[in-house]
N, C-alpha and C positions, 0 to 999 in steps of 0.2 A: 553376525548375519547367518541365517539358516542356509544349509546346503542347497535347499530348493530355490531360495532367492538367488543364490549364486549362479545356478544353472541358467536362469534368465539372463543374467549379465554376460555370462560366457558365450552362450549361443547367439544372443542378439548381436553382440559385438563381432564375434568371430565370423558368423555366416552372413548376417544381413549387411554388415559394413564392407566385407571383403569378398564375399562370394558373388559371382556374377549371376543375378537373379533373372530367370526366364520370365516371360510374360504369364506363363501358366505355372501354378504351384507344383512343386515336385515333392518327393519323399523327404528331402532334407528340410525344405521350407515348412512342411506340415509338422515334422518332429519339433522344429524350433518353435513354432507357434504353440504347440501343446505345452512345451516346457515354459515358454514365456507367460502364457495366459492361465494355465491351470496350476502350475506348481508354485505360484506365488500366493495361493490362497492361504488364509489363516487356518484352514482345516487341512492338515497334512494328509497326503494320499495314504490309503490303506496299504499295509505291507504284510498282512497275514497270508499264510498259505491259502490257496484258492478255495479248497474245500472248507477249511475252518472259518473263512470269512463269511460263509453262507452264500457265496455267489455261485458255487457249483451246485445249484439246487436241483431237486428232482422234478422232472416233468412227466406227467402221466395223465392222459396220453398226449403225444405230440404230433400225431398225424392230423394234418389240417386240410386234406383234400384227397379226392380219388385220383390216383396216379395212373390208372389203367389206360393204356394206349398213348400216353403222353410222350413216351420215349420216341416213338416213331415220328410224332409231330415235331420233335426237337432236332431231328436229323438234318444236317446241313448238306444240301446237294453239292454245292461248291462255293468257295469264297471268291468274290470278284478279284481277278488278277492273280489267282493262285497258279503256281507252275504246273506243268504237265507231270503226270505220273504219281499223283497222290494215291498212296496205297493203304490208307487207314480211314476209319470212320470218324466223323466229327459231329458233335451235337452242341446246341446252345439253346438257352431259353430261361424261363423264370420258374422259381419254386416259391410259392407263397409260404411265408413263415408265421404270419399272423393275419388271419382272415378279418378280424374285427377292425384292425388298423389299415388293412390293405397293404401290408408290408411284404415285398417280394424281392428275392435276391437273384441276380443274374449269374449264370455260370457258362463257361465254355469248356467242353470236355473232348479230349482227343484220346482215342484208343491206340494201342500199339499196332504197328504194321504186322508184326509177327507175335504169336503167342499171347494175343489179347485175352484169350480165355483162361490163361494161367498166370499172366503177369500181375503183380500187385497193383493196388489202387492207391494213388497219391493225391492228396488235396494240397494245392499251393495257395499260400496267403501272402500277399504283399502288405507293407506296413503303412506308414504315414504318421499318425493314423489318418485314414481317409483317402488312401491311394489305391489304384486299380490293379488287381491281379491279372486282368485281361491286357491292359495297356503295357504294364511293365513285365510281369512274369511271362505271359504268353507271347507278346509281340516283340519284346526286347531281350528276353533272357533264355528260358528253357523250352519255349513252345516250338512247334514244328515249322513256323514261318517267321520271317522278319520282313519289314516293309522297305521297299526301295525308295530312293530319294525323290521319285516322282509322286509319292504319297498315294499311288493308285494300284501298284502291283506288289506282289510278294515274291520272295525267294526262299528256298528251302534251308532250314537249319539242320544240317546233317548230324548235329550233336544234340538234337532234341531229346529231352528226358522221356518222351513217349517211345523211344527205342527200347527202354527197359521197364516201363510202367505205363499204366493207363492213368492219365493226369486230368484232374478237375482244377480249373482256375475259377475261383469264386470272388466276385466283386462284393465286398462286405465292409462295413454295414450298409443298410439301405441309405441311399443318397450318394453312394460312390459309383461312378461310372454309369452303367445302365440300371443298377438296382434302385428301387424307389419305394416310397410309401405314399398312400393316399391320405395319410394323416400328417400334416405339415409339422406338428409338434414333435414328431419322431426325430426330426433333424436337429432339434435343440435339446434333446434329452438322451443323446447317444453316448456310449462309453464302452469300456472293456466288458462290463457285465452283460449288456444287451448284445454286444457283438458275439460273445461266446454262446449266449443262449440261442440267438438266431442261427448261428452257424451249426449248432447242434441240431436244431429243428430242421434246417436245410438238409443235413446229412441223412437223418432218419427218413425224410420224405423222398429225397433223391434215391435212396436205396430201394424204396418202394417203386419208384419209376424205373430203376435199372436193377431188377431183382437178381440178375445173374451175378451181381457184385456183392450180394449180402454177406456171404461168408468169405469173401476174398481178404487176404492180408491187406491191412489198411495202414497208411502212414500219412503224417502231416508234416509239411515242410514250408518254410517261409523265411523272410529276412527282415532286417531293420526293426520297425515296431512290431513285426511279426514275432519278435522276441517276447511280446506280451500275448498276442493272439494265439500262437501255436501251443505253448504250455497250458494256457488257460482253457482252451478248447479240449486239449488232451485230458486234463483233469476233469472237466465236465463230462466227457465221454466215459471215463472210468467210473465216475460216481454213478452215472445213470445206467451203466451196464449191469449194475447190481439189481436193477428192476427186471423181473423175469417176464413181465407181460408186454414188453415192447422190444423193438429191434436191438439186438446186441451188436455193437460195432466192433469188428475184429481188429482193434487198434494194436499194432505191433511196435510202433515207435514214432519218434519225432526227430526232425533235423532242422536247426535254425542257423541262419547265416548272418554274419556281421550284426548280431542281434542286440537290440537295446533291452537289457534285462535289469539294470541296476543303476541308479543315479550316481552314487559316489565312485564306484569302480570305473564307470564310463568316463567321468571327468578326469580321474587320475590317469587313466590309460590314454586319453586324448593328448594331454600335454606331455607325457613321457614319449609318446609316439612322435610328436612334433620334433622334440629335441633329438631323438635317436635317428630321425630321418632328415636331419639338417634343415629343418624348417624354422627352428627357433635358435637363438644364440645361447651360448653358455651362460651369459650373464642373466638372460631372461629365465632360463631353466633353473638356475641357482636361486633366483628371487622367488620363483613359484614354489620350489621345493622347500625353501626356508620359511615362507610366510603363509602358505595355503595348507590348511588341514581339511582335505576333501571329505574324509570319513566322518569327522565330527562337525563339519560345517563352520569351523572357526576361521573365517575368512576376513582378514583385516583390510583396511583401506589400502595398505601397501600391497597386499596380495592382489587386490583387484587392479591396482596400477600395473603390476607385472603381467596380469592376464591380458589387459588391453594392449600392452607392449607386445606380447606374444601374438595377438591377433594382427597387429600392424605388420609384424615381420613376415607373416604368411604370404602377403601379396595376393594377386588375383589368380588363384589356382582352382582347379576342379577338385573339390573335397571328395567326390565319389571315387576318384582315382588321381592321386597326387601327381602322377607323371603323365596324365593324359592331356591331349590338346583340348582347348575349349571349342565350343560350337561357333563357327562363323557362318551365320545363316545367309550372309550376302555373297559368300564365295560361290563361284560357279560349280554346279554338280556334274559329275561325269555321267554320261548316259549309260554306262555299263552297269550290269546288275551288282548289287551289294555283295559283300563277303562276310560270313560269320567270323572269319579269322581277323578281321580288322573292324573293330566296333566304331561306328560313326557317331561322334559326339552330338550330332544334330538329330539323332534317331527319334527323340521325343516329338519333334516337329512332324516327321513323316507319319508316325503313329496317329497323332491327333488328326491329321488330314485324312488318313485312311478310315479311321473309325467314325468319322463324321460324314462319310459318303452315304447318301440315302440307300444305294444299292447294297452296301456292306451291312448297314443296319437291318435291312430287309432280309438278307441272307442269314444273319445271326438270330433272326426272330426277335430282335430287340425293338423296344418302343422308339418312336422317332424322338431323339434326344440330342441336345447339344452336349456331346460327350467330352469330358476332360479327364486327364490322368489322375488328378487329385481334387478333392472337394474342400475348399476353404470353409464352407459353411459347417461341414461335419467336424473339421479339425477345431474350429474356433469354439464349438459348442460341446467339446468332449467333456463328459461329466465326471468320469471316474477313471483313474489311472494310478495303480499302486506305484510307489516310489521304487519298489524292487519286486521282481518275481522270482528271486532266488529261493525263497521258502517253497514256492510252488514247484520249481524245478527239483528241489530236494525231495519233495513228495513223489515226483515222477521217477526219480532215481530209485527210491525205495520200492516203487511198484514193480520194477523189473523190466519195463519196456525199454527198447533200444533208444538211446539218447545220444545224438551227435550235435556238437557245436562246430560249425566250420566258418572260416574267415579268409576273405581275400586280403592278402598282406600289403596291398597298397591303398587300402581304404583309409581315408582320414576322418570319416564321420563316426563310425563305431569301430575303431581299429582293433587289430588283433591283441594289442596290449590290454585293452579294456576287457576283452573276452577272457584273457588269461588271468587277470586280476579277479574277475568275477568267479571263475571256476576255482581259483585257489582258496576262496573263502570256504569251500566245502571240505578242504583238507582230506581229499580222497587218496587212498593208496594207489600208486602207479602199478599197473599190471603189465604194461608193455611200454618200454622206455621210448622217449622222443627219438624219432628217426625220419629220414627222408622217404618219400614215396614217389613212384614213377608213373608217368603217363605212358600211353601206348607207343610214343616215339622215343622211348628210353631217355626222356628228359625228366629231371626232377619236377614233379607236379606240385609238390608242397611238402609239408612235414606233419607228422601225426604222433600223438601220445594217447595211450589208453589208460584211463583211470578205472577204478572199480565202479561200474555203473554209468560211465560217461566217456565219450571219445571227443577229443579236440583235434581237428585237422585244419591246416592252412592250405590255401590254394595259391600257388606262386604266381605273381603278376596279375592277380585279380583285384578289382576294386570292390566297391560296396555291393554292386549287383554281380555276384561272382560269375554266373553263366554268360553275362554280356561280354565280359572281357576275356575270359578263358573258357570257352564252351567245351573244348575237348577235355580239359582237365576237370571241369565241373561234372561232365558226364562220367568220367572215370571214377570220380569221388562218389557220386550218388549211386553208381552201379555197385561199388564195394559196400556202401551202406545197406542197400537193399538185399545184398547177398549175406549180410551179417559177417563180413570179413573186413579187416583193415585194408586200406589201399596197398597195392603191391610194393614190395621192398626192392624190386629190381625189374 
């Protein structure tokens, strides 16, 4: 049996049979559907480096509209229910990326309260594929606000990443969140290739709309299936920067969290993680180890039997954070404001309610839309997805840009073991040995090792969406990344 066929069996059984599925698709569901429905094709996914595959192609020109004056029109006066004392500018709106098709991507942009004129520019991309960077990244993770349990009001995230950077949250591709296309066939022909193309076109035009950021240090960050989006977009930018007659994007680096970057190392890492975290028995782990060859896809019927057994042993846990409580939507909610230090497992529900309020959509300059955090249509029609992006990451290492991989260490979806196995395939020399790093409260925030051209850091006690579970540690980590230093050793 091929490794790709095995992924279908593993994730269908593990997540669909034992993971409590919400009524609305989430990042895990969408990743599982991609694996189930795309990776069983007789045509194996492309695994070449992005540039060599011909996907990081040249666009000239890519300006698709006059951006003069549109920045002012995108400025948000206030978001309904926002707390008092908001001391930064926020913008939201659409950038057309294809005039013929009528394809437009929605963004939400928050500037820094201090030093916005000098702080770097960061683009944040959530994964799925088909999940929203507005709903997850901005409203549940690293954005300046989170939604209270009433689904109508917001509270401040004191550890927002706009403390140290100006941050764009992009809903991509078209069909995700508020982003749309006037050509319905766009929703059935989407994939990695078009996502990278459209994101690049978005950036070139967005920089025309916000010309003060044209020469600013620029970084891309993301998580989960963003392990595809982020390096692919970075490679596209670097390829197109060689054209002298259009905007040169000042890309300095990328950071990807709990990233899905490679099929075989992901699978091996998942089951090793289960056993080392007491989620699988010794007998099951031994059976998997002896009978499953993840790398070569030699998966016998006995192997599959042990994989099913491992799935049964997991029970009903939250794979985003193996130690977190599950959402009990029927439990009474306290009237007190939420706290960023205690992530509410029902947050998805609050965000869905808030972003579907007509007054919120009006304030965001969004089309009247039935907003959802993830799009099943986009995910089910995903047309291209390489089985590995490790060759592309290797290209980026050679380019010399700053490259960090970070991992919440209680994530069971794309666990830290998977990230370590993937990085180990590069056989990079270690330049700074593994050590603990510390948050501002003099607690261990995680662990870090620097290789030649790449840094791996963990965030202690964080799940799949690192800033959701450990906002203070996540801010300390990204602050070090943007400074170009390793997280503090004391």
